N, C-alpha and C positions, 0 to 999 in steps of 0.2 A: 676769377680769381678763388678759389677753392674754401678758403679759411672765410672770404668776407661771408659765401653764400653760408660754409657753416656756420655760423655767427648769429645769421637773421638778422641783419640789423634791422630796427625799426623806422630807420629815418636815413636822411642823408649824412649826418653828424655825426650817430653813430658811425658810418658806411666809414667816414674819412678816418676818425679815430681809428678804427678796428684796421684800417690800413695805416694810419701811422705805426702802430704798434707793431704789424708785418715789419715795415720797413725798419723803424728799429732796434727790433731784435735779427734781421739780416746784417744789421750797422755793427751792432757787438758782435754778433761773431765774426764778419769781417778783422774787426780791432783785433780780438783777440790772437786770430791767424796773423796778422802784424806784430802784435806783440812778440808772441813766440818768435817768428822770423827774426825781429831784429834779437831777440835774445842770443837764437843760434848764430847769428853774424857776429855778434860782437862777444860769445863768451868767452874768445881767447885771451879778451881783455883780462876777464878774471881771473882767468890760468895766469898766466903774465906775471899778474901781483901776486897769487899764491905764490909761484916759485920764485919770486923776488923776494918773499916773506923766511923760505927755508934758506937764505944763500945764492941763490941763481940770478945771477947779474948778468949783466944784457952783453959783457964781452966773455962770460964763461957760461954759453952752451942756453941763454936762458930763451933767448931769440930762436933758435933755431928748435928746441924742443917745445917753443910755443906753435910754431906754424906748420910742424910735424902735427901736433894736437889736433889745431885746427884743422889741416887737411885729412884727418882721418884715418892717420898711420897707426894701427892695429898695436903693435909694437909700443907705441911712444902713449897711447892712450891710456894701455896696461901699466905703462910706468907712472904718468900722472896719477891713477887713478891708484896704484901702489903708496906714491907719497901721499894723497890723498889721505887713504886708512891708517897709514902710520901717523898723521898729525890729527889722526881723531874727528874727520874732516868726510863731507861728502862733496858729490857735485855743485850743488844745492849752494854753500855756504861761495863755490865759485860763483855761482850763477848773484851773488848777494854782492861781492865784490865786484864784478860786471857795473849792475848798477848801480852801485855808491859809486862808482867811479864815473859813470856816466853822469851822474847828478852832480857830483864835485865838477866836472866841466863843463857842465848845464849853468851852474852856477857864477862859475868861473866867467863865461861867456858874460852872463848875464850884467855881471858886477862892470865887466869892460865898456859894457854898451850904457850902461847907466854914465860912465867916467866921461864917454864923449860927449 
């Protein structure tokens, strides 16, 4: 392993510690990619909540707009971006809504498990 050789450990313990640091670094990088993928996969939740707050209800185009946005439809993406801009928001706020929504549903799940 190049990093271990470059660090020139003085004994086996230092070699183990260096390998741990390398392994943990790779794990952090992997988890960052997983986190980003989870956000991308569930961002439509935040967009849907945002559209709901603007008066787009499930019966009046919210689901269709959200699905098209999640599918990458350019026109719909521009429309949602325009709505965000008009509201003085960015996609970061939709991301925050996604995280909050996931946290709330997770809390509800935990509460249900405690009741059982």
